[in-house]
C-alpha atoms as a printed R data frame, in Angstrom:
    type eleno elety resid chain resno       x       y       z
1   ATOM     1    CA   MET     A     1  -0.149  13.709  20.829
2   ATOM     2    CA   PHE     A     2  -0.909  10.812  18.474
3   ATOM     3    CA   LEU     A     3  -1.381  13.189  15.542
4   ATOM     4    CA   ARG     A     4   1.796  15.111  16.371
5   ATOM     5    CA   THR     A     5   3.782  11.874  16.440
6   ATOM     6    CA   ALA     A     6   2.357  10.827  13.067
7   ATOM     7    CA   LEU     A     7   3.189  14.190  11.483
8   ATOM     8    CA   GLN     A     8   6.735  14.129  12.845
9   ATOM     9    CA   GLN     A     9   7.217  10.639  11.487
10  ATOM    10    CA   ARG     A    10   5.881  11.683   8.082
11  ATOM    11    CA   ARG     A    11   8.455  14.478   7.893
12  ATOM    12    CA   VAL     A    12  11.255  12.034   8.709
13  ATOM    13    CA   GLU     A    13   9.969   9.609   6.071
14  ATOM    14    CA   ASP     A    14   9.818  12.350   3.436
15  ATOM    15    CA   ARG     A    15  13.339  13.536   4.249
16  ATOM    16    CA   GLN     A    16  14.800  10.032   4.039
17  ATOM    17    CA   ILE     A    17  12.944   9.344   0.787
18  ATOM    18    CA   ARG     A    18  14.361  12.502  -0.780
19  ATOM    19    CA   ALA     A    19  17.869  11.462   0.265
20  ATOM    20    CA   ALA     A    20  17.373   7.900  -1.018
21  ATOM    21    CA   LEU     A    21  16.119   9.040  -4.415
22  ATOM    22    CA   ALA     A    22  18.836  11.670  -4.746
23  ATOM    23    CA   SER     A    23  21.514   9.022  -4.244
24  ATOM    24    CA   LEU     A    24  19.726   6.463  -6.438
25  ATOM    25    CA   ARG     A    25  19.319   8.638  -9.547
26  ATOM    26    CA   PRO     A    26  22.996   8.832 -10.573
27  ATOM    27    CA   VAL     A    27  23.283   5.078 -10.025
28  ATOM    28    CA   LEU     A    28  20.319   4.509 -12.352
29  ATOM    29    CA   SER     A    29  21.970   6.791 -14.917
30  ATOM    30    CA   ASP     A    30  25.015   4.521 -14.728
31  ATOM    31    CA   VAL     A    31  22.737   1.508 -15.221
32  ATOM    32    CA   ASP     A    32  21.278   3.111 -18.346
33  ATOM    33    CA   ARG     A    33  24.800   3.767 -19.659
34  ATOM    34    CA   ILE     A    34  25.903   0.185 -18.908
35  ATOM    35    CA   ILE     A    35  22.964  -1.203 -20.900
36  ATOM    36    CA   ARG     A    36  23.557   1.080 -23.881
37  ATOM    37    CA   GLU     A    37  27.304   0.469 -24.016
38  ATOM    38    CA   SER     A    38  27.101  -3.299 -23.491
39  ATOM    39    CA   GLY     A    39  25.495  -4.088 -26.809
40  ATOM    40    CA   ALA     A    40  22.728  -5.969 -24.968
41  ATOM    41    CA   LEU     A    41  20.037  -4.068 -26.903
42  ATOM    42    CA   GLU     A    42  21.327  -5.388 -30.219
43  ATOM    43    CA   PRO     A    43  20.390  -8.899 -31.462
44  ATOM    44    CA   GLY     A    44  23.307 -11.224 -31.916
45  ATOM    45    CA   PRO     A    45  24.658 -14.710 -31.135
46  ATOM    46    CA   ALA     A    46  26.184 -13.613 -27.822
47  ATOM    47    CA   ARG     A    47  23.194 -11.686 -26.528
48  ATOM    48    CA   GLU     A    48  22.170 -14.198 -23.821
49  ATOM    49    CA   ARG     A    49  25.651 -14.166 -22.354
50  ATOM    50    CA   ILE     A    50  25.752 -10.364 -22.527
51  ATOM    51    CA   ILE     A    51  22.337 -10.004 -20.896
52  ATOM    52    CA   ARG     A    52  23.272 -12.289 -18.001
53  ATOM    53    CA   ALA     A    53  26.569 -10.469 -17.495
54  ATOM    54    CA   VAL     A    54  24.881  -7.052 -17.632
55  ATOM    55    CA   SER     A    55  22.220  -8.137 -15.138
56  ATOM    56    CA   ASP     A    56  24.887  -9.311 -12.683
57  ATOM    57    CA   VAL     A    57  26.853  -6.075 -13.069
58  ATOM    58    CA   ILE     A    58  23.733  -3.966 -12.479
59  ATOM    59    CA   ALA     A    59  22.775  -5.860  -9.298
60  ATOM    60    CA   ARG     A    60  26.290  -5.433  -7.884
61  ATOM    61    CA   GLN     A    61  26.474  -1.786  -8.909
62  ATOM    62    CA   VAL     A    62  23.142  -0.885  -7.280
63  ATOM    63    CA   ARG     A    63  24.073  -2.836  -4.147
64  ATOM    64    CA   ASP     A    64  27.564  -1.348  -3.762
65  ATOM    65    CA   GLN     A    65  26.881   2.221  -4.876
66  ATOM    66    CA   TRP     A    66  23.415   2.654  -3.383
67  ATOM    67    CA   GLY     A    67  22.117  -0.206  -1.191
68  ATOM    68    CA   ILE     A    68  24.995  -0.602   1.259
69  ATOM    69    CA   PRO     A    69  25.609   3.181   1.644
70  ATOM    70    CA   MET     A    70  21.848   3.775   2.028
71  ATOM    71    CA   LEU     A    71  21.590   1.235   4.838
72  ATOM    72    CA   ALA     A    72  24.530   2.843   6.641
73  ATOM    73    CA   SER     A    73  22.992   6.290   6.171
74  ATOM    74    CA   LEU     A    74  19.647   5.182   7.611
75  ATOM    75    CA   GLN     A    75  21.353   3.596  10.611
76  ATOM    76    CA   ASP     A    76  23.013   6.935  11.320
77  ATOM    77    CA   GLU     A    77  20.239   9.342  10.354
78  ATOM    78    CA   LEU     A    78  17.467   7.548  12.239
79  ATOM    79    CA   SER     A    79  19.182   7.632  15.643
80  ATOM    80    CA   PRO     A    80  17.535  10.978  16.619
81  ATOM    81    CA   PHE     A    81  14.212   9.716  15.270
82  ATOM    82    CA   VAL     A    82  14.391   6.600  17.445
83  ATOM    83    CA   GLU     A    83  15.057   8.740  20.528
84  ATOM    84    CA   GLN     A    84  12.159  10.990  19.552
85  ATOM    85    CA   GLN     A    85   9.765   8.065  19.186
86  ATOM    86    CA   MET     A    86  10.840   6.631  22.531
87  ATOM    87    CA   GLY     A    87  10.205  10.014  24.151
88  ATOM    88    CA   GLN     A    88   6.751  10.208  22.569
89  ATOM    89    CA   ALA     A    89   5.907   6.742  23.876
90  ATOM    90    CA   ARG     A    90   6.963   7.744  27.397
91  ATOM    91    CA   ARG     A    91   4.802  10.876  27.254
92  ATOM    92    CA   LEU     A    92   1.870   8.869  25.903
93  ATOM    93    CA   VAL     A    93   2.063   6.468  28.842
94  ATOM    94    CA   GLU     A    94   2.258   9.258  31.425
95  ATOM    95    CA   ALA     A    95  -0.483  11.335  29.773
96  ATOM    96    CA   ALA     A    96  -2.804   8.334  30.038
97  ATOM    97    CA   GLY     A    97  -2.118   7.910  33.751
98  ATOM    98    CA   GLY     A    98   0.409   5.118  33.380
99  ATOM    99    CA   THR     A    99   3.725   4.846  35.181
100 ATOM   100    CA   LEU     A   100   7.246   4.344  33.888
101 ATOM   101    CA   THR     A   101   8.526   1.888  36.481
102 ATOM   102    CA   ASN     A   102  11.923   1.433  34.827
103 ATOM   103    CA   PRO     A   103  12.804   4.740  33.128
104 ATOM   104    CA   GLY     A   104  15.878   4.452  30.970
105 ATOM   105    CA   ALA     A   105  15.743   0.641  30.869
106 ATOM   106    CA   ALA     A   106  15.001   0.567  27.122
107 ATOM   107    CA   VAL     A   107  18.436   0.646  25.508
108 ATOM   108    CA   VAL     A   108  18.106   0.172  21.776
109 ATOM   109    CA   ASN     A   109  20.686  -0.682  19.158
110 ATOM   110    CA   VAL     A   110  19.605   1.585  16.313
111 ATOM   111    CA   PRO     A   111  21.658  -0.135  13.566
112 ATOM   112    CA   ALA     A   112  20.225  -3.497  14.617
113 ATOM   113    CA   ILE     A   113  16.669  -2.137  14.589
114 ATOM   114    CA   VAL     A   114  17.102  -0.512  11.173
115 ATOM   115    CA   ASN     A   115  18.694  -3.622   9.750
116 ATOM   116    CA   GLY     A   116  16.147  -6.020  11.209
117 ATOM   117    CA   VAL     A   117  12.674  -4.446  10.913
118 ATOM   118    CA   ILE     A   118  10.513  -6.396   8.493
119 ATOM   119    CA   VAL     A   119   9.496  -4.616   5.293
120 ATOM   120    CA   ASN     A   120   7.433  -6.471   2.726
121 ATOM   121    CA   GLY     A   121   8.314  -9.818   4.289
122 ATOM   122    CA   ARG     A   122  12.086  -9.302   4.605
123 ATOM   123    CA   PRO     A   123  14.469  -7.414   6.909
124 ATOM   124    CA   LEU     A   124  15.060  -3.841   5.772
125 ATOM   125    CA   GLY     A   125  18.811  -4.451   5.522
126 ATOM   126    CA   GLU     A   126  18.192  -7.331   3.139
127 ATOM   127    CA   GLN     A   127  15.740  -5.270   1.104
128 ATOM   128    CA   LEU     A   128  18.279  -2.489   0.571
129 ATOM   129    CA   THR     A   129  21.354  -4.614  -0.090
130 ATOM   130    CA   SER     A   130  19.853  -7.592  -1.898
131 ATOM   131    CA   SER     A   131  16.173  -7.528  -2.861
132 ATOM   132    CA   LEU     A   132  15.973  -4.033  -4.352
133 ATOM   133    CA   PRO     A   133  19.248  -4.324  -6.318
134 ATOM   134    CA   ALA     A   134  18.079  -7.685  -7.681
135 ATOM   135    CA   SER     A   135  14.685  -6.197  -8.546
136 ATOM   136    CA   ILE     A   136  16.268  -3.288 -10.438
137 ATOM   137    CA   ALA     A   137  18.523  -5.711 -12.326
138 ATOM   138    CA   ASP     A   138  15.455  -7.797 -13.188
139 ATOM   139    CA   ARG     A   139  13.604  -4.729 -14.480
140 ATOM   140    CA   ALA     A   140  16.628  -3.814 -16.577
141 ATOM   141    CA   GLU     A   141  16.749  -7.313 -18.051
142 ATOM   142    CA   ARG     A   142  13.046  -7.156 -18.898
143 ATOM   143    CA   TYR     A   143  13.609  -3.794 -20.559
144 ATOM   144    CA   ILE     A   144  16.432  -5.273 -22.657
145 ATOM   145    CA   ARG     A   145  14.393  -8.319 -23.681
146 ATOM   146    CA   LEU     A   146  11.347  -6.202 -24.515
147 ATOM   147    CA   GLY     A   147  13.450  -4.204 -26.943
148 ATOM   148    CA   LEU     A   148  14.859  -7.377 -28.481
149 ATOM   149    CA   ASN     A   149  11.656  -9.368 -28.802
150 ATOM   150    CA   ASP     A   150   9.118  -6.697 -29.694
151 ATOM   151    CA   PRO     A   151  10.648  -3.655 -31.404
152 ATOM   152    CA   GLY     A   152   7.158  -2.253 -32.000
153 ATOM   153    CA   VAL     A   153   6.533  -1.824 -28.273
154 ATOM   154    CA   GLU     A   154   7.278   1.622 -26.912
155 ATOM   155    CA   ALA     A   155   9.587   1.048 -23.961
156 ATOM   156    CA   THR     A   156  12.073   3.475 -22.523
157 ATOM   157    CA   PHE     A   157  14.514   3.149 -19.676
158 ATOM   158    CA   GLU     A   158  12.558   5.885 -17.912
159 ATOM   159    CA   THR     A   159   9.286   3.962 -17.887
160 ATOM   160    CA   ALA     A   160  10.614   0.403 -17.720
161 ATOM   161    CA   VAL     A   161  13.300   0.809 -15.071
162 ATOM   162    CA   ARG     A   162  13.709   4.225 -13.481
163 ATOM   163    CA   THR     A   163  10.094   4.953 -12.479
164 ATOM   164    CA   THR     A   164   9.526   1.430 -11.149
165 ATOM   165    CA   ALA     A   165  12.760   1.521  -9.162
166 ATOM   166    CA   GLU     A   166  12.016   4.919  -7.633
167 ATOM   167    CA   ASN     A   167   8.500   3.847  -6.639
168 ATOM   168    CA   ALA     A   168   9.841   0.688  -4.983
169 ATOM   169    CA   VAL     A   169  12.515   2.638  -3.107
170 ATOM   170    CA   GLU     A   170  10.005   5.218  -1.881
171 ATOM   171    CA   ALA     A   171   7.649   2.524  -0.578
172 ATOM   172    CA   THR     A   172  10.485   0.603   1.086
173 ATOM   173    CA   ILE     A   173  11.973   3.638   2.831
174 ATOM   174    CA   ARG     A   174   8.593   4.907   4.022
175 ATOM   175    CA   SER     A   175   7.626   1.505   5.388
176 ATOM   176    CA   GLY     A   176  11.067   1.042   6.928
177 ATOM   177    CA   VAL     A   177  11.020   4.350   8.803
178 ATOM   178    CA   HIS     A   178   7.501   3.630  10.059
179 ATOM   179    CA   SER     A   179   8.564   0.188  11.304
180 ATOM   180    CA   VAL     A   180  11.642   1.609  13.033
181 ATOM   181    CA   GLY     A   181   9.425   4.117  14.837
182 ATOM   182    CA   SER     A   182   7.027   1.383  15.924
183 ATOM   183    CA   ALA     A   183   9.926  -0.729  17.239
184 ATOM   184    CA   ALA     A   184  11.226   2.226  19.267
185 ATOM   185    CA   GLN     A   185   7.809   2.778  20.851
186 ATOM   186    CA   GLN     A   186   7.403  -0.905  21.633
187 ATOM   187    CA   ALA     A   187  10.733  -0.873  23.476
188 ATOM   188    CA   ILE     A   188   9.296   1.652  25.931
189 ATOM   189    CA   TYR     A   189   6.137  -0.363  26.460
190 ATOM   190    CA   GLN     A   190   8.106  -3.577  26.916
191 ATOM   191    CA   PHE     A   191  10.961  -2.454  29.166
192 ATOM   192    CA   GLU     A   192   9.932   0.763  30.935
193 ATOM   193    CA   THR     A   193   6.158   0.769  31.401
194 ATOM   194    CA   ASP     A   194   4.344  -0.479  34.485
195 ATOM   195    CA   PRO     A   195   3.120  -3.939  33.432
196 ATOM   196    CA   ASP     A   196   0.054  -3.656  35.670
197 ATOM   197    CA   TRP     A   197  -1.064  -0.585  33.734
198 ATOM   198    CA   LEU     A   198  -0.054  -1.933  30.343
199 ATOM   199    CA   GLN     A   199  -1.633  -5.354  30.950
200 ATOM   200    CA   GLY     A   200   0.305  -6.658  27.941
201 ATOM   201    CA   ARG     A   201  -2.470  -5.506  25.604
202 ATOM   202    CA   PHE     A   202  -2.136  -3.433  22.422
203 ATOM   203    CA   THR     A   203  -4.805  -2.242  19.998
204 ATOM   204    CA   TRP     A   204  -4.365  -1.967  16.254
205 ATOM   205    CA   THR     A   205  -5.020   1.634  15.223
206 ATOM   206    CA   ALA     A   206  -5.431   2.473  11.544
207 ATOM   207    CA   VAL     A   207  -5.136   5.910   9.991
208 ATOM   208    CA   LEU     A   208  -8.679   6.196   8.650
209 ATOM   209    CA   ASP     A   209  -9.084   7.976   5.313
210 ATOM   210    CA   SER     A   210  -9.662   7.122   1.657
211 ATOM   211    CA   ARG     A   211  -6.112   5.704   1.321
212 ATOM   212    CA   THR     A   212  -6.578   3.112   4.068
213 ATOM   213    CA   CYS     A   213  -6.486  -0.429   2.704
214 ATOM   214    CA   PRO     A   214  -9.268  -2.946   3.466
215 ATOM   215    CA   VAL     A   215  -6.897  -5.112   5.545
216 ATOM   216    CA   CYS     A   216  -6.045  -2.246   7.885
217 ATOM   217    CA   VAL     A   217  -9.681  -1.145   8.158
218 ATOM   218    CA   GLY     A   218 -10.516  -4.677   9.229
219 ATOM   219    CA   GLN     A   219  -7.731  -4.721  11.812
220 ATOM   220    CA   ASP     A   220  -8.645  -1.375  13.420
221 ATOM   221    CA   GLY     A   221  -9.650  -1.886  17.035
222 ATOM   222    CA   THR     A   222  -8.427  -5.496  17.203
223 ATOM   223    CA   GLU     A   223  -6.181  -6.414  20.109
224 ATOM   224    CA   ARG     A   224  -2.746  -8.039  20.379
225 ATOM   225    CA   LEU     A   225  -1.180  -9.601  23.464
226 ATOM   226    CA   GLN     A   226   2.443  -9.147  24.428
227 ATOM   227    CA   ASP     A   227   4.561 -12.287  23.918
228 ATOM   228    CA   THR     A   228   1.699 -13.913  21.982
229 ATOM   229    CA   PRO     A   229   2.196 -13.853  18.193
230 ATOM   230    CA   GLY     A   230  -0.877 -13.022  16.162
231 ATOM   231    CA   ALA     A   231  -1.974 -11.491  12.874
232 ATOM   232    CA   PHE     A   232   0.732  -9.061  11.725
233 ATOM   233    CA   TRP     A   233   2.299  -9.257  15.187
234 ATOM   234    CA   ASP     A   234   5.345 -11.260  16.302
235 ATOM   235    CA   GLY     A   235   4.572 -10.949  19.998
236 ATOM   236    CA   GLN     A   236   6.692  -7.847  20.478
237 ATOM   237    CA   ARG     A   237   6.207  -5.638  17.464
238 ATOM   238    CA   LYS     A   238   3.913  -5.004  14.524
239 ATOM   239    CA   ILE     A   239   4.619  -6.621  11.157
240 ATOM   240    CA   ASP     A   240   3.313  -4.434   8.350
241 ATOM   241    CA   PRO     A   241   0.732  -6.283   6.232
242 ATOM   242    CA   HIS     A   242   1.873  -4.345   3.149
243 ATOM   243    CA   LEU     A   243   4.218  -1.607   1.991
244 ATOM   244    CA   ASN     A   244   3.313   1.927   3.103
245 ATOM   245    CA   CYS     A   245   1.261   0.686   6.058
246 ATOM   246    CA   ARG     A   246   0.485   3.638   8.343
247 ATOM   247    CA   CYS     A   247  -1.081   1.742  11.255
248 ATOM   248    CA   TYR     A   248   0.069   1.757  14.881
249 ATOM   249    CA   LEU     A   249  -0.235  -0.571  17.838
250 ATOM   250    CA   ILE     A   250  -0.877   1.462  20.971
251 ATOM   251    CA   PRO     A   251  -1.535   0.383  24.562
252 ATOM   252    CA   SER     A   252  -5.140  -0.717  24.881
253 ATOM   253    CA   THR     A   253  -5.410   1.073  28.228
254 ATOM   254    CA   TRP     A   254  -4.600   4.372  26.535
255 ATOM   255    CA   ARG     A   255  -6.911   3.799  23.605
256 ATOM   256    CA   GLY     A   256  -9.694   2.860  26.004
257 ATOM   257    CA   GLU     A   257  -9.608   6.269  27.658
258 ATOM   258    CA   ASP     A   258 -11.427   9.278  26.225
259 ATOM   259    CA   ASN     A   259  -8.621  10.079  23.787
260 ATOM   260    CA   ARG     A   260  -9.360  11.277  20.302
261 ATOM   261    CA   ARG     A   261  -7.871  11.039  16.832
262 ATOM   262    CA   ILE     A   262  -8.282  12.776  13.510
263 ATOM   263    CA   VAL     A   263  -9.837  10.847  10.628
264 ATOM   264    CA   VAL     A   264 -10.639  12.066   7.123
265 ATOM   265    CA   GLY     A   265 -14.077  11.143   5.829
266 ATOM   266    CA   ASP     A   266 -16.524  12.455   3.229
267 ATOM   267    CA   SER     A   267 -16.732  15.877   4.870
268 ATOM   268    CA   GLY     A   268 -12.998  16.244   5.452
269 ATOM   269    CA   GLU     A   269 -11.171  16.046   8.752
270 ATOM   270    CA   GLN     A   270 -13.129  14.832  11.757
271 ATOM   271    CA   VAL     A   271 -12.081  14.461  15.383
272 ATOM   272    CA   VAL     A   272 -13.451  11.209  16.778
273 ATOM   273    CA   PRO     A   273 -12.767   9.027  19.842
274 ATOM   274    CA   PHE     A   274 -10.239   6.254  19.393
275 ATOM   275    CA   ARG     A   275 -13.005   3.880  20.405
276 ATOM   276    CA   THR     A   276 -15.090   4.857  17.359
277 ATOM   277    CA   ASP     A   277 -16.586   1.766  15.758
278 ATOM   278    CA   VAL     A   278 -14.850   1.538  12.392
279 ATOM   279    CA   GLU     A   279 -17.753  -0.254  10.713
280 ATOM   280    CA   GLY     A   280 -20.116   2.505  11.808
281 ATOM   281    CA   TRP     A   281 -17.686   5.140  10.564
282 ATOM   282    CA   ILE     A   282 -17.420   3.404   7.196
283 ATOM   283    CA   ARG     A   283 -21.218   3.337   6.835
284 ATOM   284    CA   GLN     A   284 -21.400   7.059   7.650
285 ATOM   285    CA   ASN     A   285 -18.849   7.901   4.947
286 ATOM   286    CA   PRO     A   286 -20.014   6.188   1.732
287 ATOM   287    CA   ASP     A   287 -17.679   8.061  -0.629
288 ATOM   288    CA   THR     A   288 -14.671   7.151   1.478
289 ATOM   289    CA   ALA     A   289 -15.939   3.572   1.690
290 ATOM   290    CA   ALA     A   290 -16.127   3.444  -2.112
291 ATOM   291    CA   GLU     A   291 -12.471   4.511  -2.350
292 ATOM   292    CA   ILE     A   292 -11.461   1.782   0.101
293 ATOM   293    CA   PHE     A   293 -13.610  -1.134  -1.053
294 ATOM   294    CA   GLY     A   294 -14.770  -0.162  -4.534
295 ATOM   295    CA   LYS     A   295 -18.207   1.246  -5.319
296 ATOM   296    CA   ALA     A   296 -20.187  -1.986  -5.648
297 ATOM   297    CA   ARG     A   297 -18.800  -3.645  -2.528
298 ATOM   298    CA   ALA     A   298 -19.077  -0.434  -0.495
299 ATOM   299    CA   LYS     A   299 -22.751  -0.103  -1.439
300 ATOM   300    CA   ARG     A   300 -23.450  -3.670  -0.299
301 ATOM   301    CA   LEU     A   301 -21.669  -2.942   2.960
302 ATOM   302    CA   ILE     A   302 -23.490   0.318   3.591
303 ATOM   303    CA   ASP     A   303 -26.853  -1.223   2.667
304 ATOM   304    CA   GLY     A   304 -26.245  -3.978   5.221
305 ATOM   305    CA   GLU     A   305 -26.036  -6.792   2.682
306 ATOM   306    CA   ILE     A   306 -22.563  -7.795   3.893
307 ATOM   307    CA   SER     A   307 -20.586  -7.278   7.094
308 ATOM   308    CA   LEU     A   308 -17.313  -5.399   7.350
309 ATOM   309    CA   ASP     A   309 -15.463  -8.705   7.845
310 ATOM   310    CA   ARG     A   310 -16.926 -10.072   4.628
311 ATOM   311    CA   ALA     A   311 -16.130  -6.856   2.725
312 ATOM   312    CA   VAL     A   312 -12.525  -7.096   3.902
313 ATOM   313    CA   ARG     A   313 -12.274 -10.772   2.896
314 ATOM   314    CA   GLU     A   314 -13.726 -10.088  -0.544
315 ATOM   315    CA   ALA     A   315 -11.450  -7.096  -1.123
316 ATOM   316    CA   THR     A   316  -8.297  -8.978  -0.172
């Protein structure tokens, strides 16, 4: 069930990313045209004024033509996904022997969730309508100044602005969808699940493979308490430690049962218990450990020279 939920979420993320990039590309083409037609790439006495004006125009254009419509689209498109994630959380509770004492009590405001989930330290709505437009305008200004100050440097709009903007949008949308899904699941645990079964305890569960970051490896298996803020946890929902975080917080009671998950180590996919000791798994998969921590640090960890906690601290 856990794997199925993750795969469904990945498909939703991919679909929303494709839509976001498709709507962003013509806006970036307009940005390129604005720069070329403004005269900002040519030295002259008025260039500072032109650059500032162009930067302001770009930020507004990206916000109005992409950011605001994208936020509205996500609020609409993610409604079925939120319902799906809530249904998965209900089934997870019941499959683990828990009880839904207040079925239907979790009533969520999808636009509010989409707007408010935290992505890279800021609400998703703010990222789409303010931070990302400002970032694209900043990249455009750097591209202009690079051309003015160092004509010998090879810089194109494609490499200096477009690629960076598309990468940032992809990471933001993927992290945003993941956070929305987590918030939907938490609503079921908070409002519908038998508190005696839940015990207000959640366990951080990382997706273990070569792409897992050291922070998330270190958090795997650590517990959070409902209504008690902690590391990457506001007391009710997970706060992603970085963009593209793939981790989950699941009820500790469920994780403590004999449930299993798929991990990807040196020999490919493996089915292991959720309770698998992550440090032991790391030591058994040295090539994967090297991808996560770097070769030298991974060797020290595997040889027992340093603990997992120290490897995580050093890597972050």
